[in-house]
C-alpha angles and dihedrals in degrees: 000000000000119000116247123225114237114261121253093249092059099243117151116252098194090104091064092052093048092046091050091055091048090051090049090053090048089054091049093050091047091050093049092047092049091057095054099033119021137321093239091074091072092050091047091051091052092045093050092049091050090049092052091049092049093048090047091055094045089070094057096085094132094050124112116287093261110032092168130227102238096115094046094049089047091054093050090048092050090051087056092047090052093048 
């Protein structure tokens, strides 16, 4: 995974890196479970991750006009890499 530069306001970004690895593991476990059980588990895992990301962004109403979607797209991508 690429190394992120620290943001200008000095906040720590290690949570994003840890969360990305957890999401990759979640994708791997969903992929393994879907092989032995049913294929819908992988789709349900992707849907639940997308729902969490959407709900998380819904609370950012006081954010700048264009907060960007880089982190969210990277999390969905890492779920797919894990699967």
